[in-house]
LOGUVEX-614634 format. One line per field, with one value per atom (N, C-alpha, C, O, CB): x, z, y. Coordinates in pm, 1 decimal. Atoms other than C-alpha are relative to their C-alpha. Glycine has a CB too. Layout:
east	(X:...)
up	(Z:...)
north	(Y:...)
end
This chain:
east	(94.9:10722.7:-58.2:13.8:120.9:115.1:10433.0:87.7:178.2:-165.0:-41.3:10572.9:-71.1:-183.3:22.8:95.9:10453.7:-35.6:44.4:38.7:108.3:10218.3:23.4:34.4:-152.6:-44.7:10302.3:-53.6:-6.4:136.6:102.1:10038.3:49.6:26.9:-191.5:-40.6:10218.3:-79.0:-71.3:111.4:61.1:10003.6:65.4:123.9:-101.4:-81.5:10144.1:-17.7:21.2:130.4:9.5:10031.2:139.2:133.4:-134.7:-99.3:10380.5:106.0:178.2:121.0:-18.7:10483.9:185.8:227.0:-65.7:-115.8:10852.6:69.6:171.7:-5.3:19.2:10798.6:-7.7:55.3:-126.7:49.0:10624.3:86.8:112.5:-89.3:-90.7:10865.0:124.9:202.7:9.1:-77.7:11121.9:34.3:128.8:-4.4:60.2:10959.6:-52.8:-68.9:-163.1:34.8:10848.1:151.0:181.8:-72.6:-129.7:11212.8:88.7:150.7:69.4:-94.3:11361.5:-86.6:-8.3:-8.4:53.7:11129.2:-50.8:-63.1:-56.4:-12.7:11057.8:170.8:187.9:-71.0:-177.4:11449.0:40.7:139.7:115.4:-18.6:11402.9:-101.7:-223.1:-23.6:19.4:11389.0:-145.9:-107.4:109.6:97.2:11032.6:-142.1:-248.8:80.7:126.5:10797.3:-25.8:45.0:5.8:17.0:10565.3:-92.5:-146.6:-63.5:83.3:10403.6:-71.5:-65.2:74.3:133.8:10108.7:36.2:107.6:-189.9:14.2:10066.8:-108.5:-189.2:100.5:110.3:9861.3:2.1:34.9:-96.1:14.8:9803.5:-135.1:-153.0:-1.1:93.3:9523.0:-63.7:-61.4:-110.2:33.8:9348.4:-118.3:-178.4:39.8:138.3:9043.1:62.3:6.9:-145.1:-85.8:9260.1:47.9:72.4:138.1:-44.7:9354.2:-62.2:-32.3:46.5:132.5:9062.1:-87.0:-136.9:-55.1:42.1:8907.8:94.3:40.7:-59.1:-55.3:9197.8:10.4:65.2:122.4:4.5:9155.6:-1.6:80.0:-89.3:-5.5:9078.7:66.0:77.8:-3.5:-143.9:9408.1:56.8:140.2:118.5:6.0:9450.8:162.2:244.5:-77.9:-135.9:9788.0:53.3:-17.1:14.5:-49.4:10052.1:14.7:-62.8:187.4:-3.7:10129.9:-31.1:-4.4:62.7:11.1:10022.9:94.7:70.9:-78.4:-99.3:10286.1:-90.0:-102.1:189.6:94.5:10041.2:61.6:88.0:-160.2:16.3:10104.4:-44.3:-138.4:-69.0:115.8:9993.0:-89.8:-212.5:53.6:52.5:9909.2:-35.9:38.8:120.7:25.6:9722.6:-66.9:-114.3:-94.3:17.7:9635.7:22.7:94.7:-55.7:-6.9:9628.6:-136.0:-215.2:24.9:109.2:9378.5:-115.5:-229.9:33.1:135.3:9146.7:-47.6:-163.2:15.6:113.6:9113.3:-82.9:-91.4:61.9:131.1:8796.5:64.5:-16.8:-201.4:-53.0:9086.8:10.9:41.8:151.2:-56.4:9118.8:88.1:176.4:10.0:-133.0:9367.5:3.6:-84.8:-6.6:-57.8:9596.2:-64.1:-126.5:114.8:118.0:9403.5:-138.8:-196.8:-44.3:94.9:9131.2:4.4:-76.9:-102.3:-28.2:9201.3:32.0:-19.4:100.9:-70.4:9376.9:-146.6:-160.1:178.7:115.5:9040.1:-144.5:-256.8:-15.6:92.2:8868.5:44.8:-31.7:24.1:-39.5:9116.9:-41.0:-83.1:129.4:7.9:9072.7:-190.7:-242.0:41.3:151.2:8682.7:-56.9:-165.9:-79.8:32.6:8724.7:-23.5:-60.3:70.2:16.6:8724.2:186.1:215.7:-235.2:-98.5:9056.0:142.5:152.4:23.1:-95.0:9390.1:90.4:176.8:36.6:-123.1:9637.1:54.3:-9.0:-3.7:-41.5:9923.0:22.6:53.4:65.0:-74.8:10005.0:101.4:126.4:-87.2:-102.3:10295.2:-22.1:-32.3:177.8:11.8:10259.4:115.8:196.1:-98.1:-95.9:10478.6:-0.7:-96.9:-31.5:14.0:10508.3:136.1:231.9:-90.0:-127.8:10781.5:-71.0:-2.2:71.8:-2.1:10558.8:61.9:69.0:-95.3:-61.6:10719.3:-31.7:32.6:112.6:71.7:10445.8:-19.8:-46.4:-183.5:10.6:10432.4:-123.1:-135.3:62.2:92.2:10080.5:-71.7:-168.0:-26.2:48.1:10014.8:50.0:-20.3:119.3:-65.4:10222.7:-66.8:-88.4:140.3:106.8:10003.9:-115.4:-165.3:-43.5:143.6:9684.0:29.0:-71.9:-50.5:15.1:9806.8:50.9:53.1:83.8:-50.1:9948.3:-118.7:-109.1:163.7:103.8:9600.5:-128.1:-215.7:-26.9:88.0:9431.8:55.1:3.3:-12.0:-75.3:9650.1:125.7:154.4:-160.9:-123.6:9960.0:54.0:88.6:51.6:-126.5:10234.0:89.1:150.9:100.3:-130.4:10498.3:-45.7:-148.8:103.6:-32.0:10552.1:141.6:243.4:-31.1:-116.1:10805.2:5.4:-105.9:-5.2:-36.8:10945.3:69.7:174.1:73.5:-12.8:10994.5:119.3:89.0:-106.0:-118.8:11406.2:93.3:55.8:49.3:-105.7:11721.5:12.7:63.1:123.7:-40.7:11741.2:-153.4:-147.7:75.4:93.8:11395.5:-39.9:-115.3:-32.3:19.7:11400.0:98.8:92.3:66.7:-80.1:11678.9:-100.8:-103.9:224.4:138.6:11378.2:-51.6:-40.0:-87.9:94.0:11158.5:21.8:-41.3:-7.9:-37.4:11324.6:47.9:49.5:118.9:-35.8:11439.6:-112.0:-139.7:68.3:123.6:11059.9:-27.4:42.9:-164.3:24.6:10929.2:78.1:8.5:-12.8:-84.5:11182.1:10.8:56.8:137.8:-5.2:11167.6:-184.5:-219.0:77.4:147.0:10782.2:-23.7:-82.6:-61.5:34.8:10808.3:89.0:79.2:19.4:-75.6:11058.3:-80.9:-122.4:141.0:132.4:10841.5:-114.1:-140.0:-91.7:109.4:10543.2:114.2:55.9:-127.8:-38.4:10791.3:53.6:70.5:108.3:-64.5:10927.4:-105.4:-65.8:98.0:126.8:10555.9:-54.7:-123.4:-106.5:34.1:10482.8:-148.6:-161.4:12.4)
up	(137.7:12549.8:-22.4:-8.9:-168.1:39.9:12458.6:-94.5:-117.5:-64.2:92.0:12169.1:-121.4:-103.0:5.0:109.5:11825.8:-63.5:-106.0:-89.0:97.3:11653.0:-112.1:-135.2:-0.9:134.3:11310.9:-51.2:-12.2:-21.7:82.1:11080.3:-206.3:-298.3:24.2:90.5:10780.7:-112.9:-88.3:25.3:48.7:10502.0:-130.4:-184.4:16.5:115.6:10193.8:2.0:89.9:-6.2:-20.4:10082.6:-52.7:-93.9:-74.3:37.0:10012.3:158.0:216.0:-159.5:-125.2:10332.5:47.7:148.1:41.5:11.8:10273.1:51.9:119.3:-85.9:0.6:10261.4:163.0:231.6:-83.6:-173.1:10593.3:87.5:164.6:48.0:-71.2:10757.6:-14.6:76.4:-59.0:0.1:10648.7:69.3:118.2:-84.8:-59.2:10751.2:151.8:232.8:-110.5:-137.7:11070.1:84.8:157.6:25.4:-39.2:11151.5:55.9:158.3:-141.7:26.5:11055.5:130.1:218.5:-178.9:-88.7:11301.5:142.9:223.8:-46.6:-129.5:11589.1:57.3:179.2:-7.9:-38.4:11652.2:48.7:110.9:-190.9:-54.4:11705.0:127.4:142.4:-123.7:-98.7:12017.0:16.9:-43.0:12.4:-10.1:12073.7:-139.5:-169.9:-9.4:105.4:11806.0:21.9:81.3:-118.7:-71.0:11834.7:-174.6:-246.0:182.0:171.5:11471.1:-11.9:61.7:-116.8:37.2:11324.5:-152.1:-223.2:22.5:164.9:10979.5:-1.6:80.5:-80.3:27.1:10788.9:-176.2:-258.4:65.6:131.4:10454.0:-124.3:-234.5:11.8:81.3:10281.3:102.0:225.1:-53.7:-87.6:10344.4:38.6:54.5:-6.8:-11.8:10416.2:217.9:314.3:-157.4:-91.8:10738.0:117.4:237.5:-94.8:-38.0:10807.7:58.2:159.4:-87.0:-34.7:10805.6:110.8:180.5:-84.2:-90.3:11031.8:132.0:216.2:-34.8:-93.1:11307.5:47.8:157.3:-26.7:18.1:11266.8:158.2:197.9:-95.2:-160.1:11650.2:30.6:70.3:72.5:-68.3:11749.7:-14.1:75.7:-87.1:-15.4:11692.2:-35.5:54.4:83.4:53.9:11457.5:-3.4:-16.0:-113.4:-8.2:11474.4:-159.1:-226.0:112.6:119.1:11148.7:-83.9:-22.8:-17.8:68.8:10827.4:-121.5:-232.0:-8.8:141.8:10571.4:-89.9:-58.7:77.1:54.9:10287.4:-146.9:-217.0:8.7:158.4:9947.4:-80.1:-43.7:-29.1:77.6:9641.8:-38.5:-46.0:-137.3:91.8:9493.3:107.8:144.4:-130.7:-81.1:9712.7:-81.3:-192.2:137.2:99.1:9609.3:-113.5:-163.7:-7.8:207.7:9190.0:-0.1:87.3:-134.0:84.4:8936.0:34.5:6.4:-200.0:-27.5:9061.6:109.0:142.8:-7.8:-135.6:9398.8:-32.6:-138.7:143.1:26.5:9503.9:153.0:216.0:30.8:-103.2:9791.9:-89.5:-207.8:70.4:10.4:9787.9:-29.9:55.7:79.7:34.0:9598.9:150.9:221.7:-204.9:-85.9:9826.4:-7.3:91.3:-10.0:-41.2:9695.0:66.8:129.6:-123.6:-72.8:9812.1:148.7:234.7:-78.1:-145.8:10115.8:79.0:174.5:22.5:-57.7:10196.3:-18.0:55.9:-140.5:-5.3:10089.8:85.5:94.2:-116.8:-81.3:10310.6:151.0:231.6:-20.2:-119.5:10595.7:6.2:113.7:11.3:13.5:10484.8:56.8:105.2:-212.1:-41.6:10532.3:150.4:199.7:-101.8:-125.4:10877.7:120.0:232.3:25.4:-59.5:10993.1:175.5:271.6:70.7:-96.9:11210.2:-101.9:-224.5:68.1:100.4:11108.0:10.7:87.3:41.0:13.0:11018.7:-84.1:-184.9:-25.1:91.0:10859.2:-70.6:-10.5:11.9:86.3:10528.4:-79.3:-151.8:-97.7:105.6:10371.5:-136.8:-127.5:79.9:99.1:10042.1:-76.1:-124.6:-97.1:52.0:9903.5:-152.9:-186.6:59.6:117.1:9547.8:-69.3:-28.4:-61.5:85.1:9283.1:-142.2:-244.1:-5.7:73.3:9058.3:-8.4:85.4:6.3:-35.8:8960.4:-64.1:-168.8:18.7:160.2:8749.7:101.6:219.4:-106.0:-47.7:8839.4:10.5:88.9:-68.2:21.3:8765.8:147.0:213.0:-166.5:-95.5:9030.1:147.0:237.0:-23.0:-139.5:9295.6:50.2:166.8:-19.2:-50.4:9236.5:67.1:121.9:-86.8:45.8:9261.8:194.1:264.7:-196.2:-90.6:9597.6:70.4:187.8:-3.2:-86.3:9758.1:-41.7:43.0:3.2:-28.3:9630.3:154.1:232.1:-133.8:-65.4:9824.3:217.5:326.2:-110.9:-139.6:10140.3:87.0:206.4:145.4:-38.5:10127.3:13.3:-61.8:-20.1:-31.3:10353.1:-113.4:-134.4:172.5:16.1:10133.5:-110.6:-85.3:145.3:85.1:9830.7:-0.7:-4.0:-122.8:-35.0:9868.3:-121.1:-162.8:146.4:104.2:9581.7:29.8:93.8:-69.1:-80.6:9661.1:-72.5:-188.5:22.0:130.5:9482.0:101.7:213.6:-150.2:-41.9:9609.4:175.2:276.0:-126.3:-114.6:9891.4:51.2:63.0:-59.0:-37.8:10011.0:160.9:210.4:-60.9:-149.2:10384.2:58.3:172.0:44.1:-97.4:10418.5:-50.3:45.6:-47.1:-32.2:10287.7:95.3:187.6:-59.5:-56.8:10440.6:161.2:213.7:-25.9:-142.9:10801.1:-7.2:97.2:71.6:-2.3:10704.6:10.3:96.8:-146.8:32.3:10589.4:162.6:245.8:-161.1:-162.3:10954.7:64.5:74.3:59.1:-92.8:11175.1:-45.1:37.2:16.5:25.7:10997.0:36.3:69.9:-145.5:-11.9:11040.0:178.7:229.0:-16.1:-157.2:11411.7:54.6:177.3:78.5:-49.5:11470.2:-27.7:61.3:-47.8:12.0:11272.8:105.0:160.6:-161.9:-98.1:11517.1:159.2:261.0:-17.4:-125.7:11814.6:58.6:171.2:4.8:-3.6:11719.2:-3.7:-9.0:-97.6:31.9:11685.8:114.0:184.4:-66.6:-135.3:11963.6:92.7:204.2:-23.7)
north	(-12.4:20072.7:-176.6:-275.6:68.2:116.0:19779.8:-49.9:30.3:44.7:12.7:19550.1:56.5:103.7:-105.1:-30.3:19637.5:-98.4:-181.7:83.1:108.2:19426.6:13.6:134.0:15.1:-1.1:19376.0:-104.7:-211.5:2.0:97.2:19169.1:-21.2:57.3:102.9:-6.4:18979.8:-78.4:-198.8:-22.3:49.4:18877.4:-21.4:72.5:48.5:84.0:18639.3:-109.3:-186.3:0.4:133.5:18359.1:-109.3:-225.1:-30.4:123.0:18209.8:-39.9:41.2:66.0:0.2:18028.4:33.0:91.2:-148.3:-82.6:18092.0:125.4:138.7:18.8:-126.1:18450.7:94.6:175.1:2.3:-1.7:18472.0:-13.6:78.9:-104.2:90.1:18249.0:79.0:50.5:-153.6:-73.9:18504.3:137.1:199.0:-0.6:-165.7:18816.6:-31.5:59.8:76.3:14.3:18643.2:27.2:121.6:-161.3:19.4:18522.8:163.7:192.3:-77.5:-134.0:18898.0:47.2:81.8:108.8:-60.7:19014.4:-5.6:86.4:18.9:51.1:18796.4:-3.9:-2.9:-151.5:-16.3:18807.3:184.1:222.7:-49.1:-137.5:19205.1:40.6:26.6:102.1:-51.5:19354.8:81.5:182.0:67.1:-76.2:19539.3:-48.4:4.9:156.8:96.8:19338.6:-83.8:-165.0:-41.7:92.0:19132.8:-25.0:59.5:16.8:38.2:18930.8:-85.8:-184.3:-41.0:111.1:18746.8:-19.4:51.2:73.9:26.5:18593.8:-52.0:-95.7:-91.0:34.8:18523.2:-21.5:64.1:105.5:16.7:18345.3:70.2:18.3:-140.2:-54.5:18549.8:125.0:127.2:-122.3:-56.0:18868.8:14.8:121.0:76.7:-22.2:18766.9:-67.4:-14.6:-130.9:68.0:18562.7:128.9:117.8:-75.2:-120.3:18929.1:127.9:191.3:28.2:-29.9:19107.3:-37.5:50.9:-30.5:24.5:18906.9:-5.6:-77.6:-92.9:35.1:18926.9:160.2:172.9:-96.8:-88.8:19313.0:55.5:138.6:16.3:2.4:19321.4:30.7:146.6:-78.5:-17.7:19249.5:166.2:177.3:-114.4:-58.2:19578.0:12.1:29.8:13.2:-3.9:19582.3:108.5:208.6:-42.4:-181.6:19883.9:-21.4:46.8:68.4:16.1:19789.4:-74.5:-178.0:7.7:58.3:19597.3:-51.0:-2.2:40.1:56.0:19428.6:-137.8:-256.2:-83.6:90.4:19290.3:-13.1:84.6:56.2:42.6:19112.5:69.1:139.8:-94.8:-43.8:19236.1:-135.0:-129.4:83.3:96.3:18910.7:-131.9:-222.7:-35.7:155.6:18646.7:-89.5:-65.1:3.7:74.9:18347.8:-27.9:58.4:-2.6:-18.1:18224.2:43.3:78.3:-177.6:-97.5:18347.6:-106.4:-70.6:34.1:102.8:17999.2:9.0:-16.4:-141.6:-31.2:18093.8:96.0:157.8:52.8:-81.1:18286.6:128.4:196.1:-130.2:-85.9:18505.6:136.6:150.7:-59.2:-161.5:18895.0:41.1:45.4:65.0:-60.6:19046.5:135.8:184.1:78.7:-89.5:19292.2:87.0:126.3:33.4:-126.9:19591.0:-12.2:76.3:66.1:-18.1:19483.2:-71.6:-37.9:-35.0:-23.7:19397.4:133.1:191.4:-72.7:-152.2:19697.2:129.4:227.0:58.3:-53.8:19850.6:-42.2:7.4:0.2:78.8:19616.4:66.6:119.4:-183.1:-100.4:19762.3:127.1:169.9:18.2:-158.9:20123.3:60.4:161.3:39.9:-16.0:20048.2:-44.1:-15.3:-85.7:19.2:19888.9:85.8:51.6:-62.9:-121.7:20259.0:-1.9:69.1:-11.3:-2.0:20154.4:76.2:73.6:-179.0:-126.4:20420.4:-67.3:-24.7:166.9:82.4:20099.0:51.6:83.0:-130.8:16.1:20172.5:-113.6:-216.5:47.3:140.1:19922.3:20.3:116.6:-74.1:-42.7:19837.6:-119.8:-242.1:-6.2:117.3:19665.8:-40.1:39.6:27.0:100.7:19380.1:-10.9:58.1:-137.0:39.6:19290.1:-11.2:54.4:82.0:14.9:19176.7:54.3:48.6:-179.0:-125.9:19415.9:161.6:241.0:10.5:-148.4:19745.0:24.5:31.9:54.5:-75.5:19889.7:116.5:92.5:-80.9:-127.9:20291.0:33.8:127.9:87.8:-31.4:20306.5:-115.1:-76.0:-7.8:117.8:19965.1:130.7:176.7:-206.5:-75.6:20186.3:109.5:142.7:57.2:-107.3:20481.4:-11.1:87.2:59.2:24.1:20315.4:-73.1:-74.4:-128.9:100.3:20100.0:149.1:112.1:-170.5:-49.0:20436.5:117.8:206.6:11.6:-27.3:20620.6:-76.2:-38.9:-15.4:60.0:20409.3:-21.7:-47.1:-154.8:-87.1:20497.0:-112.6:-120.2:46.3:14.7:20282.7:41.7:133.0:-33.5:-126.4:20401.0:-37.8:66.5:-7.6:10.1:20258.6:-121.1:-183.3:-28.6:103.3:20005.4:-56.1:13.1:41.8:69.4:19753.3:-93.3:-125.4:-72.1:54.7:19558.1:-133.0:-119.8:89.5:92.8:19211.6:-20.4:-48.3:-103.1:46.5:19146.8:-6.0:28.9:118.1:49.0:19053.9:84.0:34.5:31.5:-107.2:19316.5:2.0:-120.4:174.5:-2.9:19343.5:9.8:93.5:-82.9:42.5:19212.6:134.5:181.2:-189.5:-79.0:19477.1:178.1:255.2:-17.6:-63.7:19766.6:-8.9:71.8:-26.4:39.1:19611.7:62.2:153.9:-151.4:-64.8:19659.3:145.1:210.3:-83.2:-212.4:20061.2:19.1:102.2:113.9:-124.6:20130.1:-48.4:8.9:-25.3:9.4:19990.2:42.1:143.2:-111.2:-87.1:20144.4:134.3:213.4:-51.1:-102.9:20423.9:24.9:138.2:18.4:3.1:20389.3:85.8:181.4:-199.5:1.0:20369.1:95.0:96.7:-144.5:-33.8:20579.6:170.1:244.4:-61.6:-129.5:20906.0:-15.8:90.9:-6.8:-10.1:20794.1:9.6:-27.4:-166.2:-2.3:20835.1:158.8:205.5:-110.6:-101.5:21155.2:104.1:220.5:2.2:-81.5:21316.4:52.9:-21.2:-76.8:-52.5:21524.9:-25.7:25.0:142.5)
end
């Protein structure tokens, strides 16, 4: 079975390092990390199996795409790539908006988010493997 390619998109280097380390240490995964939505979109040609996307990318001064804008661009690419959103925001309205635009899951960046993320990704690929 080939490795599953996961894109991690976050403007926080420590977050990216944590996610990279967690998944590079697990068998069956290959990871690519990006600091912006633009970098992620430019590399969709690599055909990731899953994208983990931060909600807030850059700051108010930067002209980078937000997580929601990036999700919309991924949807417009014509590729059906599952996206998991990461955020510190716990707003029900925001969660509903991301789900409306096709996010598979919304994971809150709390003290246990890495465990939740591992479980979410494992469950996603288990579901895919159980399909006829």
